[in-house]
N, C-alpha and C positions, 0 to 999 in steps of 0.2 A: 504494500500500500504506500509506503514511504517513497519507493522508487517512482510509482505512478504520479504521486503529487509533485515530486521533484521534476519529473519530465514535463508535466503540465506547467509548472512555474517557469521552467527554463524556456519552453516554447513561448509562453506569454511574454517573458522578459525580452526574448529575441524579436518578437513581433513589435513590441512597444518601443524598445530602445534602438532597433535597427542598427546593430554594430557594423562598422566598416572593417573589412579585412585589408591589411596593408598589401600593396601591390607585390611586394617581394614574397609574401606567403600565399598568394592566390593560386599558384600552380600546385601547392601541396594540399589545399583544402579538399578537393574531390577525393584524393587518396586517403586523407584522414577520415573522411566521412565513410568511405567504403570499408576501410579497416575497422572503424567503430561498428558499422553494421554487421560485419563478420563476427565480431566479439559478442554483440547483442544476440544475434541468431544462435551462435554457439552456446551462449548462456541459457537461452530459452530451451534449446535442445537438451542441454545437461539437466535443466530443471525437470523437463518431462521424463527424462531417463532416470530421475531420482538421484543424480550424482552432483547436483549443483553445489558449488562452494564459492562463497562471496569473495574470498581472498584470491582464488584462482581467476574469478571473473575480472576483478579489478586489475590484476597483473596482466591478464590476457588483453584487456581493453587498452591499457596504457602501452604495453609492449607492441601490440599490433600497429597502433598509430605511429609510435616512434620508429619502429623498424621500417614500415612502409614509407614514411617520410624520408628516412635516412637513405633508403635505396634510391628514391627519386632524386634526392639531393646529390647523391654520388653520381647518378646518371647525368644530372645537369652539369656537374663539374667535369665529367668525361666527355660531354657533348652528345650524349645519347639519352638524354632525359626522357624524350617522348617514347622511345622504345622500352625503357625500363618502366615508365609509367604504365604503358600498355600491358607489360608483363605482370606488374603488380595487380592491376585491375582484373586481368584474366584469372590469375591464381585466386585472388580473394573472391571473385565472382563465382568461381567453381565451388569454393568452400561455402559461400552463402547459399547457392542453389542446393548443395548437398545437405546443409543443415535444414533448409526449408522443406526439402523432400522428407527428411526424417520427422520434422514437426508435423507435416501433413499426414504421415503414416500414424503418428501418435493420435492426432486429433480425429481423423476419419477412419482409423483402424483399417486402412487399405494400403 
């Protein structure tokens, strides 16, 4: 319940305050969002499997975002940022769809 209230408050704060992302961080925002979604769907899957651990979720959430952003940053430094960004999106996208499929199996028993 606390997480749902926190999510609602965060969404409302974002809509009301309309924060600006600095131009230097804008290439990393989509990667961070996809990495965070991967952690959220992984946490939901773990909850439905009965193995959810809040410490593991927080570490997974933070490390996914940091590692994904670091990979894209490294790619930018090497001049291949777009290719590494695509790779990160593909890998995280596969994980998201895998977790969503498992969640669907839990919810619909199919």
